[in-house]
N, C-alpha and C positions, 0 to 999 in steps of 0.2 A: 704163185698162189694169190689170187685176188679174193679178199675177204672184206666185206663191208662192216665197218664199225660205226655204230650209232653213238652220238654224243648228246647227252642231256644234262643241262646245268640249271641250277637254282641258286640265286644269290639272295641271301637274307641278311641285311645289315652287313656285318663284317664277315659273315660265314659264307663259304662257297661249297656247294654240293655238286660234284661232277660225276656222272655215271657214264661209263663206256660199256656198251653191250652189243652183241651180235645175235643172230637168230638162235644160236644154240644156248646162250645163257640169258635169254629174255625172261624166263620164268624165275630164275634165281635173282635177277635184278628186281623183279616185282616183289619177291619175298624180302629182299634187302630194304626196299622202301618201307615195308610194313615193320621191319625190325627197328629202323630209325624212328618211325612214328611212335612205336611203343616204348622207346627208351626216353625216360624223362630227363636224362642228362644231355640229350641232343635237341637242339632247337629246330625240330623238324616235325610238323604237325600232321595229323591224319588228312587234313585238307591238302597239304603239300604232297603227301603220298598219293592221294586220289587224283590230283591234277597231273602229276608226273606219270602215274600208271596209265592214265588215258592217253598221254603222248606216246608211251611205249607201245600200247596196244594199237594205236593208229600207225605207228612206224613199222611194227612187226606183228601183224595180226595173226592169231592162231586160227585154226579151223573153227573152234568154238566161238571165237570173237566174230567171225564172219557170219555164222548162223545166227547168233544173238543180235547182231546188227540188222540183219534182214528182218528178224522178228520184230524188233523195236521200230523199224522203219514203217512197218505195216500198221502200227498202233495209231489210234486217234484219241482225242480227248474223250470221246464217247465211251471208249473201252474202260474208262476209269470211273464211270458213274454207276 
């Protein structure tokens, strides 16, 4: 049984955050990032969660991520005026 496991790590000072995830638990891993960011006892910011979320979505894109990416790719600066 071959199963790809993704490894994502963040080093902040003395702390190490290491996430192991596959396609099946991608969404749970994203939720865990949010739980860490919301916990004031953990040195893990919303910025950290956003950056790691982006990496997870790039590594294991969902159908919604692919659609959103195509929509964002078609935008230009004029669309925001």
